[in-house]
C-alpha positions in Angstrom: 159.4 78.3 70.0 157.3 76.8 67.7 154.6 73.9 68.7 153.8 71.1 66.7 151.4 68.3 67.3 152.8 64.7 68.6 152.2 63.5 64.9 153.9 66.4 63.0 156.9 66.0 65.9 157.5 62.3 64.6 157.5 63.2 60.7 159.8 66.3 61.3 162.0 63.9 63.5 162.3 61.5 61.0 163.1 64.0 58.3 165.8 65.8 60.4 167.3 62.0 61.1 167.5 61.1 57.4 168.5 64.6 56.1 171.7 64.1 58.3 172.2 60.8 57.2 171.8 59.5 61.2 168.8 56.8 60.0 170.5 56.4 56.5 174.0 55.6 57.7 174.1 55.4 61.1 173.7 52.3 63.3 171.5 51.0 66.6 174.4 50.8 68.4 175.7 54.1 68.6 172.0 55.4 69.0 171.8 53.4 72.0 174.8 54.5 73.4 173.5 58.2 72.5 170.1 56.9 74.4 172.2 56.4 77.4 174.0 59.5 77.7 170.8 61.2 77.5 169.3 59.0 80.2 172.0 60.4 82.2 171.5 63.8 82.1 167.8 62.8 83.1 169.4 61.4 86.5 171.7 64.4 86.9 169.0 67.3 86.0 168.7 69.9 88.7 166.0 72.0 87.2 162.7 71.1 85.3 164.0 72.4 82.5 167.0 70.0 82.6 164.4 67.3 82.9 162.3 68.5 80.2 165.4 68.8 77.6 166.7 65.4 78.8 163.0 63.8 78.2 162.8 65.5 74.8 166.5 64.4 73.8 165.6 60.6 74.9 162.3 60.9 72.6 164.6 61.9 69.4 166.8 59.3 70.2 164.6 56.5 70.4 162.9 58.2 67.2 166.1 57.8 65.5 166.6 53.8 66.7 163.0 53.1 65.2 163.7 54.7 61.9 166.8 52.8 61.9 164.9 49.5 62.4 162.7 50.6 59.7 159.3 48.8 60.8 157.4 51.4 62.7 157.7 55.1 63.6 158.6 56.2 67.1 155.4 57.0 68.1 153.6 54.0 66.2 156.0 51.8 68.5 154.6 54.0 71.6 150.7 53.4 70.6 151.1 49.6 69.8 153.3 49.0 73.3 150.8 46.8 75.4 153.2 46.8 78.5 151.7 48.0 81.7 154.3 49.5 84.2 153.1 48.9 88.0 156.1 47.0 89.6 159.0 49.8 90.0 159.3 53.3 90.0 159.5 55.0 86.6 163.3 55.7 86.6 163.8 52.5 87.8 161.6 51.0 84.8 163.9 53.4 82.4 167.3 51.7 83.5 165.5 48.1 83.2 164.4 48.8 79.8 167.3 50.8 78.6 169.1 47.3 79.8 166.5 45.4 77.3 168.0 48.0 74.7 171.6 47.3 75.4 171.2 43.4 75.4 168.8 43.6 72.3 171.7 45.7 70.3 174.8 43.9 71.4 173.1 40.4 70.5 171.8 42.2 66.9 168.7 40.5 67.4 166.7 43.6 66.7 162.9 41.7 66.7 162.2 43.5 69.9 163.2 47.1 69.0 159.9 48.2 68.1 158.5 46.7 71.5 161.3 48.3 73.3 161.4 51.8 71.6 157.7 51.8 72.6 158.1 50.7 76.4 161.0 53.4 76.4 158.8 55.9 75.3 155.6 54.7 77.3 158.0 55.1 80.5 159.3 58.9 79.4 155.7 59.4 79.3 155.2 58.4 83.0 157.7 60.6 84.1 156.5 63.5 82.2 153.4 62.9 84.1 155.3 62.8 87.7 156.8 66.2 86.7 153.6 67.8 85.7 155.0 68.1 82.2 153.6 67.1 78.8 155.3 64.8 76.5 154.6 66.4 73.4 156.3 69.7 75.3 159.3 68.1 76.0 159.4 66.4 72.3 159.0 70.0 70.8 161.5 71.5 73.2 164.0 68.8 71.7 163.0 69.3 68.1 163.3 73.3 68.1 166.3 73.0 69.6 167.8 70.3 67.0 165.9 71.3 64.0 168.4 73.6 62.4 171.5 72.0 63.8 174.3 70.9 61.1 176.9 68.7 61.5 178.5 65.1 60.5 177.9 61.9 60.7 181.1 59.8 61.3 182.1 56.4 60.0 181.0 54.8 63.4 177.5 56.3 63.0 178.2 59.3 65.9 176.5 62.7 64.6 178.7 65.6 65.3 177.3 69.0 65.5 179.0 71.2 63.6 179.7 73.5 66.9 181.5 70.6 67.8 183.4 70.4 64.9 184.4 73.5 65.1 185.5 73.5 68.6 188.0 70.5 67.7 189.9 72.7 65.2 
């Protein structure tokens, strides 16, 4: 597995999303749903590898959301987020902040997306720390898994892996 710096991962992930039209013709509501799917995998994780995989996938999706908004990259959102999280467990906070993402998305008020993406990423970093994992390691795992993935962007904004398209035929 290739190891990239976090800054390189941000650039590579953004280029990957644009090349597959996710951040060109996709939409934030679809990516919000995808984030929720990945979050459920974290809560169902039975091994440390499953935890790493789900966290990495959520970071990739958060990057797609930030890129769709267009003001800041996910990494910039994370670095500029000044929220302090101490009131609840990290998984409880993840649910709360996912709720904020859903609410903002449903209302179409995207003014808080950068703050929300930054908060979600900081919480994921805290969860990594709980498991003695590296945020960078999780993102590397996810990026290395998707970097060569091909597929099709549907009209509703869903990206379907090429292998899933073949399975449907």
